[in-house]
N, C-alpha and C positions, 0 to 999 in steps of 0.2 A: 504493501499498500504505501510506503513511505516512496518508493522510487519511482510509483506510475506514472506521474505527470512528467519527470523527466526520461524517465523510455519511449514515452508517445512523443511527445518534443524530437528528442532522437532520432526514432524509427522514421518521423516525417521527414527529416531532415534530410534521411540516407537515400529516401524513399522517393525523394525529387529530384534525385540526381540519379536514378539507373533511367542511362538508354534503353528505349522502346525500341527497334528496330526490324533489320535482316538479321535472322537467327546466326547469318553464317560470318556476319563483320566484327572483329575483332574487339570492336568498341562495343558490343550490343552487349546487355545485361541482361535483357527479358521480350524475346519473339513473340510470335502470335500464338495463341492458342490453334492448337492441330485442329480442327473442324468446327464449320459455324454450329453445330448443337450442340460442343464442348463451353464453345464462347456461348451461347443461348444458356445452359447450365449453370456459367458460374453468377452471368448476370441476374441470374434466378433467384440466384445464393444469394445475388450484393438485393433484391427487391426484398428478398423473406427479412433477411436481416433490420432492413429498415424499418420495413410493418412491426417486427415484434419490438421495436425500441432502442436499437441498436445507434449508436453515433458513428458513424462516416467523419471517421480524424482524419483523413487524405483519401483522394481516387476513388474508388466507386463508377468512374464513368466507360464508356469507352476513350479510346486511347486514337487520335486521327478519325479519319473515315476511310480508310480503306485496312482491307482485312481483318484479324479477328484480333486485335489490339486491345486489352484492358490494363487502367491505369492499375498500379500497387496500391491496396487498396486497404487500410486501416479499421478496424470497426475497434473502437472503447466500449463502456456501457454496457456488457454482453456480458448475460447470465446462464449460467449450465443449461437450461431448460431452451433453449432456443437453439433452432434448428444450424446456426451457421456453427456455434459450442460442436453441436452434436454430430455433426458431418465431415468428412472431408472432404476438403469444395477442391480440390486437383485447381486452382487458380492462382494468380498471385493477391490472394487475398489473405490476410491474419486474424486474429480474434484475439483483441486484450483484457483478460479479466482482474482487476485489482480484487486481493486477497489482504487480509490481516496477516492469517496464520495459516501453519498445514491443515486445523479443522476446515474452513473455511477453502 
């Protein structure tokens, strides 16, 4: 809990540095999703996260207007019962849950 806000700020800074583009280019950090189907699945997870009350700290949208690129996305205010916390997304999406101790 004590490092949550600092962690989120640093994660956002780092995500902003990620170059999206040609996966074969040496300076590319993140390429497109493998297919339209996978792109749509990930965007559906992002939609569910918003609907269930999670906060998008960064990203959450399509990147550009060509290809199946998704902005690096960070959700905060995530609870354990949310779909984005329960299922593996297989895309550029991270969830952060704040906790006090091991019991949380």
